[in-house]
RODO-2510 file (C-alpha; in nm, 4 decimals, decimal comma):
residues 136
     n   res          X          Y          Z
     1     m     0,0365     0,0517     0,0243
     2     n     0,1350     0,3524    -0,1276
     3     v     0,0320     0,6001     0,1472
     4     q     0,1393     0,9325     0,0462
     5     p     0,3858     1,1185     0,3369
     6     d     0,1762     1,3877     0,4213
     7     k    -0,0922     1,1711     0,5844
     8     r     0,1454     0,9298     0,7585
     9     r     0,3165     1,2415     0,9340
    10     f    -0,0231     1,3201     1,0754
    11     l    -0,0436     0,9609     1,2768
    12     g     0,2773     1,1283     1,4859
    13     t     0,6458     1,0673     1,5853
    14     g     0,7008     1,1157     1,9716
    15     w     0,8721     0,9188     2,2462
    16     k     0,8194     0,5792     2,2687
    17     f     0,5851     0,4220     2,5412
    18     p     0,7220     0,3071     2,7836
    19     l     1,0227     0,5876     2,8074
    20     q     1,3246     0,3831     2,6570
    21     v     1,6416     0,4777     2,5646
    22     t     1,8720     0,3905     2,2255
    23     p     2,2189     0,2154     2,2307
    24     n     2,3427     0,5844     2,1513
    25     g     2,2147     0,7500     2,3981
    26     r     1,9188     0,9175     2,2936
    27     i     1,5500     0,8898     2,4119
    28     a     1,3658     0,6456     2,1315
    29     q     1,0816     0,7356     1,8935
    30     a     0,7676     0,5688     1,8134
    31     r     0,6027     0,7041     1,4543
    32     a     0,3265     0,6324     1,2446
    33     e     0,1241     0,3208     1,3489
    34     q     0,3415     0,1975     1,6427
    35     r     0,2791     0,5484     1,7723
    36     v    -0,1357     0,5010     1,7445
    37     e    -0,1469     0,1722     1,9076
    38     e     0,0970     0,3439     2,2130
    39     s    -0,1731     0,5945     2,2773
    40     i    -0,4297     0,3362     2,2570
    41     l    -0,2494     0,1465     2,5039
    42     l    -0,1907     0,4601     2,7571
    43     i    -0,5312     0,5354     2,7612
    44     l    -0,6344     0,1916     2,8171
    45     a    -0,3812     0,2250     3,0977
    46     t    -0,4387     0,5420     3,2684
    47     a    -0,7322     0,5685     3,5218
    48     r    -0,9369     0,8911     3,5131
    49     g    -0,8396     1,1201     3,7567
    50     e    -0,4489     1,0201     3,7365
    51     r    -0,3494     1,2898     3,5434
    52     p    -0,4004     1,6931     3,7604
    53     m    -0,3394     1,8601     3,4726
    54     l    -0,6446     1,6616     3,2252
    55     p    -0,8897     1,4849     3,5227
    56     d    -1,1086     1,3287     3,2818
    57     f    -0,8462     1,1520     3,0564
    58     g    -0,8340     0,7873     3,0843
    59     c    -1,0524     0,5368     3,0694
    60     g    -1,3265     0,4787     3,3362
    61     m    -1,2935     0,1041     3,3767
    62     h    -1,0300     0,0996     3,6306
    63     d    -1,3205     0,2559     3,8805
    64     l    -1,4821    -0,1295     3,8190
    65     v    -1,1471    -0,3184     3,9913
    66     f    -1,3359    -0,4018     4,2771
    67     a    -1,6925    -0,4506     4,0967
    68     p    -1,7982    -0,8768     4,0777
    69     n    -1,7042    -1,0331     3,7600
    70     s    -2,0702    -1,0543     3,6118
    71     a    -2,2006    -1,0184     3,2223
    72     s    -2,3103    -0,6638     3,3394
    73     s    -1,9436    -0,5485     3,4592
    74     v    -1,7916    -0,6843     3,1167
    75     a    -2,0078    -0,5213     2,9329
    76     l    -1,9654    -0,2118     3,1018
    77     v    -1,5879    -0,2519     3,0583
    78     v    -1,6717    -0,2549     2,6898
    79     h    -1,8705     0,0695     2,6704
    80     l    -1,6212     0,2666     2,9019
    81     v    -1,3053     0,1197     2,6913
    82     r    -1,5377     0,2010     2,2954
    83     a    -1,5952     0,5857     2,4501
    84     a    -1,2327     0,6362     2,6001
    85     l    -1,1232     0,5784     2,3072
    86     v    -1,3802     0,7475     2,0485
    87     k    -1,2631     1,0785     2,2825
    88     y    -0,9272     1,0782     2,3229
    89     e    -0,7674     0,8829     2,0158
    90     p    -0,8976     1,0997     1,7024
    91     r    -0,6617     0,9090     1,4576
    92     v    -0,8874     0,5527     1,4620
    93     d    -1,2252     0,4444     1,3941
    94     v    -1,3032     0,1659     1,6629
    95     l    -1,4596    -0,0977     1,4711
    96     d    -1,4993    -0,3695     1,7669
    97     v    -1,4417    -0,3916     2,1704
    98     h    -1,4570    -0,7398     2,3264
    99     a    -1,3989    -0,8489     2,6732
   100     e    -1,4009    -1,2183     2,8073
   101     s    -1,3038    -1,3826     3,1056
   102     t    -0,9835    -1,6059     3,0561
   103     a    -1,0356    -1,9910     3,1370
   104     d    -0,6934    -1,9620     3,3686
   105     s    -0,7958    -1,6934     3,5817
   106     a    -1,1583    -1,5528     3,6472
   107     n    -1,0086    -1,2247     3,7969
   108     r    -0,8553    -1,1512     3,4796
   109     l    -1,0455    -0,9567     3,1469
   110     l    -0,8951    -0,9666     2,8055
   111     i    -0,9947    -0,6518     2,6521
   112     r    -0,9376    -0,7202     2,2250
   113     v    -0,9473    -0,4004     2,0470
   114     n    -0,9916    -0,3841     1,7029
   115     y    -0,9594     0,0141     1,5045
   116     r    -0,8873     0,1899     1,1839
   117     i    -0,6313     0,3879     1,1183
   118     r    -0,8134     0,6826     0,9344
   119     a    -0,5424     0,8261     0,7535
   120     t    -0,4151     0,5347     0,5736
   121     n    -0,7018     0,2641     0,6662
   122     a    -0,4991     0,0339     0,7834
   123     i    -0,6413    -0,2200     1,0815
   124     g    -0,5200    -0,2736     1,3943
   125     n    -0,5750    -0,4726     1,6689
   126     l    -0,4627    -0,5326     2,0279
   127     v    -0,5853    -0,7147     2,3212
   128     y    -0,5146    -0,5491     2,7084
   129     p    -0,5144    -0,7595     3,0084
   130     f    -0,6969    -0,5781     3,2728
   131     y    -0,7523    -0,7567     3,6103
   132     v    -1,0423    -0,7595     3,8410
   133     t    -1,1022    -0,8544     4,1963
   134     e    -1,4624    -1,0033     4,2661
   135     g    -1,5807    -0,7542     4,5410
   136     r    -1,8149    -0,9017     4,8093
***
């Protein structure tokens, strides 16, 4: 796929997440599609209220850490993930968000996110593990 350079420039360049140093002592950079994926992971990993200057930034699923592992909690996690990505990641169209408990651990949800990068029409997906502890 031959994408014009100015369209890929929109995807951005920035510090790699998590922060890394290259062998020559510089800060590692992430570009284009990799930058978008790291941005999605950062949104999902940030709890609302965690950043003092951006109190609304992040995903509200962290409020459900001690919620019971039920179908309604899973549906709420899916809704909160989709809402956070739509609000904070304008470079993608969220195609599907799905969450399910794993067989080996009832306290872990695997959240699968399928997205399309608007500038390049490239399809991407990632799996984010979210740990819940059943409330009593």
